[in-house]
BALOBA-1460 file (C-alpha; in Angstrom, 3 decimals):
// residues 253
<rec num="1" residu="m" x="195.863" y="181.850" z="57.620"/>
<rec num="2" residu="s" x="194.302" y="178.821" z="58.039"/>
<rec num="3" residu="h" x="195.057" y="175.908" z="60.606"/>
<rec num="4" residu="p" x="194.021" y="172.482" z="59.070"/>
<rec num="5" residu="a" x="193.446" y="170.866" z="62.644"/>
<rec num="6" residu="s" x="191.169" y="173.582" z="63.671"/>
<rec num="7" residu="t" x="189.355" y="173.747" z="60.176"/>
<rec num="8" residu="t" x="188.271" y="169.947" z="61.019"/>
<rec num="9" residu="a" x="187.644" y="170.017" z="64.309"/>
<rec num="10" residu="f" x="185.472" y="172.720" z="63.835"/>
<rec num="11" residu="r" x="183.816" y="170.439" z="60.903"/>
<rec num="12" residu="s" x="183.397" y="168.052" z="63.271"/>
<rec num="13" residu="r" x="180.836" y="169.948" z="65.488"/>
<rec num="14" residu="e" x="178.863" y="171.140" z="62.637"/>
<rec num="15" residu="i" x="175.133" y="169.954" z="62.817"/>
<rec num="16" residu="a" x="174.342" y="166.967" z="60.771"/>
<rec num="17" residu="r" x="170.957" y="167.980" z="58.628"/>
<rec num="18" residu="i" x="167.886" y="165.535" z="58.673"/>
<rec num="19" residu="n" x="166.694" y="164.963" z="55.006"/>
<rec num="20" residu="p" x="163.509" y="167.215" z="54.500"/>
<rec num="21" residu="r" x="161.782" y="163.837" z="54.108"/>
<rec num="22" residu="l" x="162.872" y="162.240" z="57.256"/>
<rec num="23" residu="d" x="161.915" y="165.789" z="59.002"/>
<rec num="24" residu="k" x="157.958" y="165.788" z="57.704"/>
<rec num="25" residu="s" x="158.286" y="161.850" z="58.749"/>
<rec num="26" residu="l" x="159.039" y="162.614" z="61.954"/>
<rec num="27" residu="a" x="157.008" y="165.629" z="62.420"/>
<rec num="28" residu="g" x="153.823" y="163.640" z="61.534"/>
<rec num="29" residu="y" x="155.092" y="160.721" z="63.702"/>
<rec num="30" residu="m" x="154.890" y="163.478" z="66.466"/>
<rec num="31" residu="l" x="151.840" y="164.447" z="65.548"/>
<rec num="32" residu="a" x="150.139" y="161.369" z="65.315"/>
<rec num="33" residu="a" x="151.666" y="160.384" z="68.778"/>
<rec num="34" residu="g" x="150.438" y="163.509" z="70.644"/>
<rec num="35" residu="a" x="146.703" y="162.532" z="69.558"/>
<rec num="36" residu="a" x="146.785" y="159.447" z="70.381"/>
<rec num="37" residu="g" x="148.148" y="160.276" z="73.699"/>
<rec num="38" residu="v" x="145.061" y="162.733" z="73.947"/>
<rec num="39" residu="s" x="142.782" y="159.996" z="72.607"/>
<rec num="40" residu="l" x="144.001" y="157.680" z="75.450"/>
<rec num="41" residu="l" x="143.306" y="160.214" z="78.137"/>
<rec num="42" residu="a" x="140.256" y="160.641" z="77.258"/>
<rec num="43" residu="a" x="138.961" y="157.568" z="76.865"/>
<rec num="44" residu="q" x="140.353" y="156.962" z="80.852"/>
<rec num="45" residu="s" x="138.054" y="159.599" z="81.763"/>
<rec num="46" residu="a" x="135.220" y="158.221" z="79.567"/>
<rec num="47" residu="e" x="135.803" y="154.908" z="81.635"/>
<rec num="48" residu="a" x="135.827" y="157.053" z="84.973"/>
<rec num="49" residu="k" x="132.043" y="156.337" z="86.062"/>
<rec num="50" residu="i" x="132.548" y="156.182" z="89.604"/>
<rec num="51" residu="v" x="131.672" y="158.601" z="92.160"/>
<rec num="52" residu="y" x="133.293" y="158.434" z="95.446"/>
<rec num="53" residu="t" x="132.097" y="160.153" z="98.595"/>
<rec num="54" residu="p" x="134.755" y="160.447" z="101.377"/>
<rec num="55" residu="a" x="133.077" y="160.711" z="105.197"/>
<rec num="56" residu="n" x="133.266" y="160.734" z="108.051"/>
<rec num="57" residu="i" x="129.744" y="160.402" z="110.174"/>
<rec num="58" residu="r" x="129.412" y="158.863" z="113.409"/>
<rec num="59" residu="i" x="125.810" y="157.456" z="113.784"/>
<rec num="60" residu="a" x="125.454" y="157.533" z="117.576"/>
<rec num="61" residu="p" x="123.257" y="156.017" z="119.741"/>
<rec num="62" residu="r" x="118.927" y="156.763" z="119.488"/>
<rec num="63" residu="s" x="120.226" y="158.810" z="115.628"/>
<rec num="64" residu="s" x="119.436" y="157.977" z="112.393"/>
<rec num="65" residu="v" x="121.974" y="159.262" z="108.913"/>
<rec num="66" residu="p" x="120.349" y="159.240" z="105.415"/>
<rec num="67" residu="l" x="122.373" y="157.999" z="102.603"/>
<rec num="68" residu="d" x="122.292" y="159.359" z="99.421"/>
<rec num="69" residu="l" x="124.722" y="157.659" z="97.067"/>
<rec num="70" residu="t" x="124.413" y="160.342" z="94.540"/>
<rec num="71" residu="n" x="124.597" y="163.525" z="96.327"/>
<rec num="72" residu="d" x="121.405" y="164.896" z="94.289"/>
<rec num="73" residu="g" x="119.639" y="165.687" z="97.464"/>
<rec num="74" residu="v" x="117.153" y="162.662" z="97.484"/>
<rec num="75" residu="t" x="117.767" y="159.721" z="100.372"/>
<rec num="76" residu="d" x="118.845" y="156.459" z="99.060"/>
<rec num="77" residu="f" x="118.578" y="154.267" z="102.484"/>
<rec num="78" residu="v" x="118.172" y="155.395" z="105.779"/>
<rec num="79" residu="i" x="120.998" y="153.809" z="108.224"/>
<rec num="80" residu="s" x="119.115" y="153.828" z="112.045"/>
<rec num="81" residu="n" x="120.790" y="153.239" z="115.073"/>
<rec num="82" residu="w" x="117.774" y="152.811" z="117.741"/>
<rec num="83" residu="q" x="117.602" y="151.991" z="121.173"/>
<rec num="84" residu="y" x="114.347" y="150.224" z="122.868"/>
<rec num="85" residu="d" x="114.896" y="150.602" z="126.551"/>
<rec num="86" residu="q" x="118.377" y="148.267" z="127.055"/>
<rec num="87" residu="v" x="117.837" y="147.265" z="123.269"/>
<rec num="88" residu="s" x="120.447" y="148.479" z="120.867"/>
<rec num="89" residu="h" x="119.846" y="147.906" z="116.918"/>
<rec num="90" residu="l" x="121.838" y="149.064" z="114.515"/>
<rec num="91" residu="s" x="119.807" y="148.682" z="110.644"/>
<rec num="92" residu="i" x="119.618" y="149.890" z="107.147"/>
<rec num="93" residu="i" x="116.392" y="150.363" z="105.370"/>
<rec num="94" residu="h" x="115.272" y="151.655" z="101.773"/>
<rec num="95" residu="q" x="113.846" y="154.872" z="101.217"/>
<rec num="96" residu="q" x="110.724" y="154.837" z="99.811"/>
<rec num="97" residu="v" x="111.838" y="153.066" z="96.890"/>
<rec num="98" residu="p" x="111.362" y="149.334" z="97.731"/>
<rec num="99" residu="s" x="113.292" y="148.015" z="94.901"/>
<rec num="100" residu="n" x="116.606" y="149.614" z="96.500"/>
<rec num="101" residu="g" x="117.956" y="147.089" z="98.614"/>
<rec num="102" residu="v" x="121.198" y="145.841" z="100.874"/>
<rec num="103" residu="i" x="123.333" y="142.547" z="99.737"/>
<rec num="104" residu="s" x="121.648" y="139.891" z="102.444"/>
<rec num="105" residu="k" x="124.370" y="137.579" z="104.077"/>
<rec num="106" residu="n" x="124.710" y="134.349" z="102.732"/>
<rec num="107" residu="q" x="122.571" y="134.985" z="99.673"/>
<rec num="108" residu="a" x="119.467" y="134.127" z="101.655"/>
<rec num="109" residu="p" x="116.904" y="136.418" z="103.564"/>
<rec num="110" residu="g" x="118.611" y="137.180" z="106.720"/>
<rec num="111" residu="p" x="120.307" y="140.707" z="107.855"/>
<rec num="112" residu="a" x="122.906" y="142.769" z="105.509"/>
<rec num="113" residu="a" x="126.131" y="141.062" z="104.815"/>
<rec num="114" residu="d" x="129.142" y="142.976" z="105.900"/>
<rec num="115" residu="l" x="131.335" y="142.305" z="102.948"/>
<rec num="116" residu="p" x="135.618" y="142.765" z="102.737"/>
<rec num="117" residu="l" x="137.514" y="144.786" z="99.982"/>
<rec num="118" residu="g" x="136.782" y="144.226" z="96.883"/>
<rec num="119" residu="v" x="133.180" y="142.006" z="96.573"/>
<rec num="120" residu="q" x="131.399" y="142.179" z="93.602"/>
<rec num="121" residu="i" x="128.084" y="143.851" z="93.738"/>
<rec num="122" residu="g" x="125.938" y="143.759" z="90.752"/>
<rec num="123" residu="p" x="122.660" y="141.921" z="89.205"/>
<rec num="124" residu="n" x="124.096" y="137.958" z="90.723"/>
<rec num="125" residu="r" x="123.819" y="139.280" z="93.839"/>
<rec num="126" residu="f" x="120.452" y="138.691" z="96.220"/>
<rec num="127" residu="f" x="119.115" y="142.133" z="98.018"/>
<rec num="128" residu="e" x="116.760" y="142.648" z="100.760"/>
<rec num="129" residu="g" x="114.751" y="145.813" z="101.444"/>
<rec num="130" residu="v" x="115.794" y="146.022" z="104.891"/>
<rec num="131" residu="g" x="119.126" y="144.944" z="106.222"/>
<rec num="132" residu="s" x="119.918" y="144.263" z="109.717"/>
<rec num="133" residu="m" x="123.582" y="145.050" z="110.984"/>
<rec num="134" residu="a" x="123.953" y="144.444" z="114.985"/>
<rec num="135" residu="t" x="121.828" y="144.099" z="118.003"/>
<rec num="136" residu="q" x="123.021" y="143.979" z="121.700"/>
<rec num="137" residu="g" x="121.417" y="143.938" z="125.086"/>
<rec num="138" residu="s" x="123.300" y="145.461" z="127.802"/>
<rec num="139" residu="q" x="122.044" y="146.745" z="131.675"/>
<rec num="140" residu="s" x="123.965" y="148.792" z="134.114"/>
<rec num="141" residu="g" x="126.953" y="148.488" z="131.772"/>
<rec num="142" residu="v" x="126.473" y="145.079" z="131.553"/>
<rec num="143" residu="i" x="126.663" y="142.925" z="128.009"/>
<rec num="144" residu="f" x="123.914" y="140.401" z="128.359"/>
<rec num="145" residu="f" x="123.792" y="139.667" z="124.432"/>
<rec num="146" residu="s" x="124.884" y="140.678" z="121.312"/>
<rec num="147" residu="g" x="124.812" y="139.913" z="117.561"/>
<rec num="148" residu="g" x="124.551" y="139.985" z="114.209"/>
<rec num="149" residu="p" x="127.547" y="140.623" z="111.314"/>
<rec num="150" residu="w" x="128.146" y="143.663" z="112.177"/>
<rec num="151" residu="k" x="129.067" y="143.350" z="115.810"/>
<rec num="152" residu="d" x="132.380" y="145.179" z="115.768"/>
<rec num="153" residu="a" x="133.162" y="145.176" z="112.439"/>
<rec num="154" residu="h" x="135.813" y="147.412" z="111.026"/>
<rec num="155" residu="n" x="135.891" y="148.683" z="107.873"/>
<rec num="156" residu="r" x="133.324" y="146.633" z="106.285"/>
<rec num="157" residu="y" x="130.865" y="147.002" z="103.177"/>
<rec num="158" residu="l" x="127.589" y="146.982" z="102.979"/>
<rec num="159" residu="g" x="126.319" y="146.299" z="98.965"/>
<rec num="160" residu="l" x="123.530" y="148.241" z="97.502"/>
<rec num="161" residu="k" x="121.210" y="147.973" z="94.866"/>
<rec num="162" residu="f" x="118.924" y="151.655" z="94.088"/>
<rec num="163" residu="l" x="117.137" y="153.548" z="91.529"/>
<rec num="164" residu="v" x="118.410" y="156.755" z="89.556"/>
<rec num="165" residu="g" x="115.769" y="157.818" z="87.147"/>
<rec num="166" residu="g" x="114.120" y="154.792" z="86.849"/>
<rec num="167" residu="d" x="117.354" y="152.917" z="86.421"/>
<rec num="168" residu="t" x="119.087" y="150.220" z="88.481"/>
<rec num="169" residu="h" x="122.686" y="151.075" z="89.675"/>
<rec num="170" residu="y" x="124.799" y="149.555" z="92.074"/>
<rec num="171" residu="g" x="126.970" y="150.925" z="95.347"/>
<rec num="172" residu="w" x="128.910" y="150.615" z="98.491"/>
<rec num="173" residu="a" x="128.753" y="152.779" z="102.217"/>
<rec num="174" residu="r" x="132.137" y="151.371" z="104.245"/>
<rec num="175" residu="l" x="131.247" y="151.644" z="108.175"/>
<rec num="176" residu="t" x="133.224" y="150.573" z="111.382"/>
<rec num="177" residu="v" x="131.104" y="149.605" z="114.317"/>
<rec num="178" residu="t" x="131.565" y="149.180" z="117.603"/>
<rec num="179" residu="a" x="129.656" y="147.829" z="120.501"/>
<rec num="180" residu="k" x="130.420" y="148.231" z="123.893"/>
<rec num="181" residu="g" x="127.703" y="149.211" z="126.455"/>
<rec num="182" residu="g" x="126.007" y="150.219" z="123.461"/>
<rec num="183" residu="i" x="126.146" y="150.586" z="119.496"/>
<rec num="184" residu="a" x="128.270" y="152.983" z="117.459"/>
<rec num="185" residu="a" x="128.776" y="153.149" z="113.957"/>
<rec num="186" residu="t" x="131.011" y="155.776" z="111.890"/>
<rec num="187" residu="l" x="130.213" y="156.307" z="108.027"/>
<rec num="188" residu="t" x="133.733" y="156.657" z="106.487"/>
<rec num="189" residu="g" x="132.746" y="156.937" z="102.227"/>
<rec num="190" residu="y" x="130.037" y="155.520" z="99.811"/>
<rec num="191" residu="a" x="130.636" y="155.816" z="95.903"/>
<rec num="192" residu="y" x="128.268" y="154.193" z="93.087"/>
<rec num="193" residu="e" x="128.709" y="153.168" z="89.390"/>
<rec num="194" residu="t" x="126.425" y="156.089" z="86.698"/>
<rec num="195" residu="i" x="126.476" y="153.267" z="84.597"/>
<rec num="196" residu="p" x="123.074" y="151.392" z="85.041"/>
<rec num="197" residu="n" x="123.678" y="147.683" z="85.836"/>
<rec num="198" residu="k" x="126.948" y="148.052" z="85.710"/>
<rec num="199" residu="p" x="128.868" y="146.154" z="89.099"/>
<rec num="200" residu="i" x="130.735" y="147.795" z="91.113"/>
<rec num="201" residu="l" x="133.285" y="146.190" z="93.679"/>
<rec num="202" residu="s" x="133.069" y="146.795" z="97.869"/>
<rec num="203" residu="g" x="135.990" y="149.508" z="98.097"/>
<rec num="204" residu="q" x="136.199" y="150.487" z="94.628"/>
<rec num="205" residu="t" x="136.641" y="154.549" z="94.170"/>
<rec num="206" residu="s" x="137.265" y="154.735" z="90.287"/>
<rec num="207" residu="g" x="137.552" y="152.250" z="87.524"/>
<rec num="208" residu="s" x="141.089" y="150.931" z="88.192"/>
<rec num="209" residu="d" x="141.652" y="150.968" z="91.975"/>
<rec num="210" residu="v" x="140.556" y="147.298" z="92.408"/>
<rec num="211" residu="s" x="141.157" y="144.671" z="89.713"/>
<rec num="212" residu="s" x="139.703" y="141.686" z="90.972"/>
<rec num="213" residu="a" x="137.123" y="140.266" z="93.289"/>
<rec num="214" residu="a" x="138.274" y="139.172" z="96.920"/>
<rec num="215" residu="d" x="138.643" y="135.517" z="97.681"/>
<rec num="216" residu="p" x="134.926" y="134.183" z="98.481"/>
<rec num="217" residu="q" x="136.761" y="132.814" z="101.721"/>
<rec num="218" residu="e" x="137.561" y="136.117" z="102.641"/>
<rec num="219" residu="m" x="133.561" y="136.612" z="103.157"/>
<rec num="220" residu="l" x="133.557" y="134.226" z="106.411"/>
<rec num="221" residu="a" x="137.103" y="136.003" z="107.963"/>
<rec num="222" residu="p" x="136.724" y="138.337" z="110.971"/>
<rec num="223" residu="s" x="137.155" y="141.846" z="110.585"/>
<rec num="224" residu="h" x="139.406" y="143.230" z="113.375"/>
<rec num="225" residu="p" x="141.036" y="147.322" z="113.309"/>
<rec num="226" residu="s" x="144.936" y="146.127" z="112.334"/>
<rec num="227" residu="a" x="146.513" y="146.251" z="109.402"/>
<rec num="228" residu="t" x="146.321" y="142.411" z="108.446"/>
<rec num="229" residu="l" x="148.360" y="140.573" z="105.856"/>
<rec num="230" residu="g" x="145.829" y="141.026" z="103.259"/>
<rec num="231" residu="f" x="145.571" y="145.070" z="103.373"/>
<rec num="232" residu="l" x="149.451" y="144.032" z="103.077"/>
<rec num="233" residu="a" x="149.384" y="142.187" z="100.131"/>
<rec num="234" residu="r" x="146.865" y="144.692" z="98.297"/>
<rec num="235" residu="g" x="149.637" y="147.069" z="98.598"/>
<rec num="236" residu="a" x="150.286" y="150.489" z="99.907"/>
<rec num="237" residu="d" x="147.265" y="152.323" z="98.355"/>
<rec num="238" residu="h" x="145.106" y="149.687" z="100.173"/>
<rec num="239" residu="l" x="147.198" y="150.215" z="103.585"/>
<rec num="240" residu="a" x="147.033" y="153.619" z="102.971"/>
<rec num="241" residu="i" x="143.209" y="153.690" z="102.920"/>
<rec num="242" residu="w" x="143.122" y="152.045" z="106.466"/>
<rec num="243" residu="r" x="145.646" y="154.177" z="107.820"/>
<rec num="244" residu="r" x="142.923" y="157.497" z="106.382"/>
<rec num="245" residu="d" x="140.050" y="155.322" z="108.141"/>
<rec num="246" residu="e" x="141.777" y="154.695" z="111.319"/>
<rec num="247" residu="e" x="142.846" y="158.833" z="111.588"/>
<rec num="248" residu="a" x="139.455" y="159.798" z="110.513"/>
<rec num="249" residu="i" x="137.432" y="157.512" z="112.928"/>
<rec num="250" residu="a" x="139.843" y="158.525" z="115.805"/>
<rec num="251" residu="s" x="139.503" y="162.127" z="115.546"/>
<rec num="252" residu="t" x="135.623" y="161.308" z="116.561"/>
<rec num="253" residu="i" x="136.746" y="159.530" z="119.350"/>
């Protein structure tokens, strides 16, 4: 014996069948959307042409460190920290390739610029083959002179130009320098753009990490070992980078 009420309830729970044409259209749409997603991921991977190498290398007095931006076994630059008598001097020098160079301070011949985060490094900048970074003279623990843009610089960037297979590439190296009774430096990372003649921003580690160049006035701002409002304004990612650098440098002390 059937019960009309229960039969109606059962029918109300029946799954509605999709029109075959609509079902086919939906299936085609899903396939197209999936293909588009794969294409988008492939495009993003193709654009990620920056190679970043983290580092924690201390450059002690009377020592030098080779800088191989491409990690191919060929030295592109040498960062030297030499001491003559009571004078310490930190500098960066191209390695056997005269066209390799470092961005000069104030777009003119002179010391190596201590770039802040987000400055464009490319064909429109002035490069020098040798860049003086910091100099200090001390005797019996007393400092009698010191100078250079990298004196007590914290997480600043060298802007670099170098050749790979005859093509010009651009990159950066990040350092923190202390000048207290002698100069010491720590190399905390470096990166380069694999596409020839394409600019890179200082601190950029992928195609989307830094979207715009820093305010040119920031180049004149002092670099302090503290979490400034500028880092906070750039967001949590950049603050995290600052914290990692602090930990890396602290581990070397």
